[in-house]
C-alpha positions in Angstrom: -33.8 230.9 89.3 -31.3 229.0 91.1 -32.6 226.5 93.6 -30.6 225.3 96.5 -32.0 222.2 98.4 -30.4 222.3 101.8 -30.5 218.6 103.2 -29.9 218.2 107.0 -28.1 214.9 107.4 -29.9 211.8 108.3 -29.8 210.3 111.8 -26.1 209.5 112.6 -24.4 207.1 115.0 -22.8 209.5 117.8 -18.9 209.2 117.9 -16.5 211.9 118.9 -15.0 211.8 115.3 -17.1 214.6 113.7 -15.6 214.1 110.3 -16.2 210.3 110.0 -19.3 209.9 112.0 -21.7 207.5 109.9 -25.3 207.4 109.4 -27.3 205.0 111.6 -29.4 202.2 110.2 -32.3 204.3 110.4 -30.4 207.2 108.9 -29.6 204.9 105.9 -33.2 204.0 105.5 -34.1 207.8 105.5 -32.1 208.5 102.5 -34.4 206.5 100.4 -37.1 209.3 101.3 -34.7 211.7 100.1 -34.0 210.3 96.9 -37.6 209.8 96.2 -38.3 213.3 97.2 -35.6 214.7 94.8 -35.6 212.4 92.0 -38.1 214.5 90.0 -36.2 217.8 90.6 -33.9 217.9 87.9 -30.9 218.2 90.0 -27.6 219.6 88.1 -25.1 219.5 91.0 -24.6 217.8 94.3 -22.5 219.4 97.2 -21.8 218.2 100.5 -20.0 219.1 103.7 -17.0 216.8 104.0 -18.5 215.0 107.0 -19.4 211.5 106.2 -23.1 211.8 107.6 -23.8 214.6 105.3 -22.0 212.9 102.3 -23.9 209.6 102.9 -27.1 211.6 103.1 -27.0 212.8 99.5 -24.9 210.3 98.0 -28.1 208.3 96.5 -29.3 211.7 95.0 -25.9 211.9 93.2 -26.0 208.5 92.1 -29.6 208.7 90.8 -28.4 211.8 88.6 -24.9 210.4 87.7 -23.3 213.2 89.4 -20.0 213.4 91.5 -20.3 215.0 94.9 -18.4 218.3 95.3 -16.9 218.7 98.7 -17.3 222.0 100.2 -15.6 222.4 103.6 -17.3 225.7 104.4 -20.6 223.6 104.7 -19.4 221.7 107.6 -21.3 221.9 111.0 -20.5 224.8 113.0 -17.8 224.0 115.9 -19.3 224.4 119.3 -16.1 223.9 121.1 -12.7 222.2 120.9 -13.2 220.5 124.3 -16.0 218.0 125.4 -19.3 219.7 126.4 -20.7 218.8 129.8 -24.1 220.2 129.0 -25.0 220.5 125.3 -28.3 222.1 125.9 -26.9 224.9 128.0 -23.9 225.4 125.6 -26.2 225.7 122.4 -28.6 227.8 124.1 -25.9 230.3 125.1 -24.5 230.7 121.5 -27.9 231.1 120.0 -28.8 233.8 122.7 -25.6 235.8 122.0 -24.5 235.5 118.4 -21.1 236.8 119.2 -20.5 234.4 122.1 -18.3 231.2 121.5 -17.0 228.6 123.6 -13.2 227.8 123.8 -12.0 226.8 120.5 -15.5 227.0 119.0 -17.3 229.3 116.6 -19.9 231.8 117.4 -23.2 232.1 115.5 -22.0 235.1 113.8 -18.6 233.4 112.6 -20.2 230.3 111.5 -22.9 232.3 109.7 -20.4 234.4 107.8 -18.7 231.2 106.8 -21.8 229.5 105.6 -23.2 232.5 103.8 -19.8 233.3 102.0 -20.0 229.6 100.7 -23.7 230.0 99.6 -22.8 233.1 97.6 -19.7 231.5 96.0 -22.0 228.4 95.0 -24.9 230.9 93.6 -22.0 232.6 91.5 -20.5 229.4 90.1 -23.8 227.7 89.6 -26.4 230.3 88.6 -29.6 228.9 87.3 -29.0 225.3 88.4 -30.8 223.0 90.9 -28.2 222.2 93.5 -28.6 219.7 96.5 -26.3 220.6 99.3 -25.7 218.0 102.2 -25.1 219.8 105.5 -26.0 220.1 109.1 -28.8 221.5 111.2 -27.0 224.4 112.7 -25.1 225.9 109.9 -28.2 225.3 107.6 -30.3 227.3 110.0 -27.6 230.1 110.4 -27.8 230.3 106.5 -31.6 230.6 106.5 -31.5 233.0 109.5 -29.1 235.4 107.5 -32.0 235.9 105.0 -34.9 235.7 107.4 -34.7 236.0 111.2 -37.7 233.7 111.6 -35.3 230.9 111.2 -33.9 230.7 114.7 -32.9 228.7 117.7 -36.6 227.5 118.1 -36.7 226.6 114.4 -33.4 224.7 114.7 -34.9 222.7 117.7 -37.9 221.6 115.5 -35.8 220.4 112.4 -36.2 216.8 111.5 -33.3 214.6 110.9 -33.1 214.4 107.7 -34.9 217.6 106.8 -34.8 219.4 103.5 -35.5 223.1 102.6 -35.7 224.8 99.2 -34.2 228.3 98.8 -35.0 229.8 95.5 -32.7 232.6 94.3 -32.6 235.4 91.5 -29.0 236.1 91.5 -28.2 236.7 95.2 -31.6 237.7 96.1 -33.5 235.1 98.1 -37.2 234.8 96.8 -38.6 232.1 98.7 -37.9 229.5 101.1 -40.1 226.2 101.3 -40.1 222.8 103.0 -39.8 219.8 100.9 -42.0 217.3 103.1 -40.5 214.1 104.2 -43.1 211.1 104.8 
């Protein structure tokens, strides 16, 4: 079995700089819970989105297991638009209602999901039989999970915690189970 621990990043401080947005004080404290939850999981590899908040969220796990964090650009958050959005709720609802719809300069659910899934299959091929922590983001994480099971949808995304962890267990490229790693 190959186990992927998809870790949605902890709470971050909002800035328009998607790449450099850091964790908040609360987010930094929450990374200790993640470390505690995963310290007994025999982690072999830690991969992260290039975004600082995702990297910071899994950094303690990598340190615990004395691992370097591999950066995987394709695990970045979905780009909603290249322009500021006046009504985030309206925009995010619309892209989830129509998987092919995208705002100007943004990614549709379909395109973002294809990007995320291609990356997941590449990871599964490269690291077969390993336990892998992946620092990522809510939208792309749920789009990846949705590829395997439609129950992971917009309503599911709206109820994610920050941080949150889901373990996906695979035999080859076949998903066998999804379970939540409970956060205190």
